[in-house]
N, C-alpha and C positions, 0 to 999 in steps of 0.2 A: 246656467246656461245665457251669454249675450249674443246677439245678433242684428247686423243691421242689411239691409235689404232696401228694393225701390221699388217704386209701383209707378207702369207706365202706362199712361191715358190719352187718349186719343179723343178732342171731346169738338164739337162744332158750336158749341156755346161758351161763354167763359164759367168756367167752374173755380171756386176758392177752395184753399187747399192750404192748409198755414198759413190766411194771411196772404196767398199767393192768387193770381189770374191766369189760367192757364186761354188766350185766345180759340176763336173756332180755327180747325185745322191745325193743329198745334198739338206737339209731345210736351209733353212734362217728365219726369221725372222727381220723388218724393220722399226723402229716404226716412225709416222710421225705426226706431231701435225696442225693441222689444226682453224683458226680462224676465227670468219667471222666479219665485218664490224660493230663499233658501231650505226652507222644509219642505218643499216638495221631493217626494222623492226621486231617485234617478229611474227612467224606464220611456218607454215608447208613449208617444200622446200625438192625437190627431191635432192637428194648426189649422182654424178656416178666418182666412183674415177678409175681411169685407171696408170696402169703401163706402160712404153715404157723397153724393153729391147733388146737386138742382142744378135744371136746364130748364129756365123760365120760369121760375119757380116751383119746380112744380121737382120733388126730392126725387130720387131713383138711390139703388142699391147696386155695387156688383164686386162676385167674391174673384178677388186676386190673389187668394192662395188657397188652395184645399190639397192639403197633406200632413207627412207624418212628418213628425220631427221628433229626436234622440233625446231625451235630457238625460247627460250623464255629470257623473261626481266630480267635483274640483281635481284636478289632477296629483294629486300628493303621494308620496310614498306609503304612508297607513291610511289607512281607513276604517272603520270598523269593522266589517263586515273580513276584513284582510285577520285583522287582530283576532275574531273570531275563529273565522277556519282555520287559523294557525294555531289558536291553543285549544280547540278539537282534536287537528290532525298529531299532535303532541302527545294530547288524552289519551284517542286512540290508541300510538305507541307504545307508550307507557302501561295500559291494560296490559295488550297483546304478550309485552317482556316482560310480565311482571308472572303470567297467564303460561307463558312458555319457560320461563324458568320453575315454576310449578310443578311441571310437567317432568321436567327436568332430574326435580329434585325426589320425585315420586318414581319414576323409572329406576334411578339409582338407588335410592332405597331398599326397591326390592330384588336389584342384582345383586347387593350387600349381605343380604341378608341369610344369615347361615341358616341350618333345615334344623326346624327343633327335635331332636332325638329325646324319646320319652323315654327315661332311664326306671320306671314302676318302685314300685316298695323292694327294702333292699334288707336285708339281713341284720342287723345291728348287737352287735355285744353291747345290752344296758349298762355293764358295770365303767363302758369306757364314758358312759353320758357322766358327767360330773356335775351336772344340775340335777341330776337323779337321786341320787347319793344322799342317805335317807330317808328318804320317802318308804310308802308302804309296800310300791312297785317291787325298789332294789332288795325290800327283805324275804317279798313270798319269792321273787327271784334266787336268791340266796337259799332261802329252803328246799323249793324244786329240786337247787343243784346238792342237795344235802342228804336228799330221800333218794336220788338218785345212786350214790356211792354207797 
């Protein structure tokens, strides 16, 4: 932030300011320019402006400004803070969308599942099981069926 302002002083004796003299009972305006460091973060600051002068070789000082100034970032489309906030917002929206998608998938899986019906054990004819042919199990079954006849 750069600014220009002026200080008005009524002086009875002569004052020297920027190699200028002010005769007694006259007023003068002296411009001054100040700038803040580019590394200073934007914010609100107290500013006190003091002028030092001499009258009859006696030093004096007066405060000509005592107030609050606001330092703002240079106007531009993008700032680091804006980029950070936009990226944070997008990340939160993506996380929310993924969470909602997961919830919808969980609800759809639960509603599509057919209830499991337990069938229990069934009696099957061992002679129908090809993989059991020639084992002791099929031989014992054939012996039992011969005894029943």
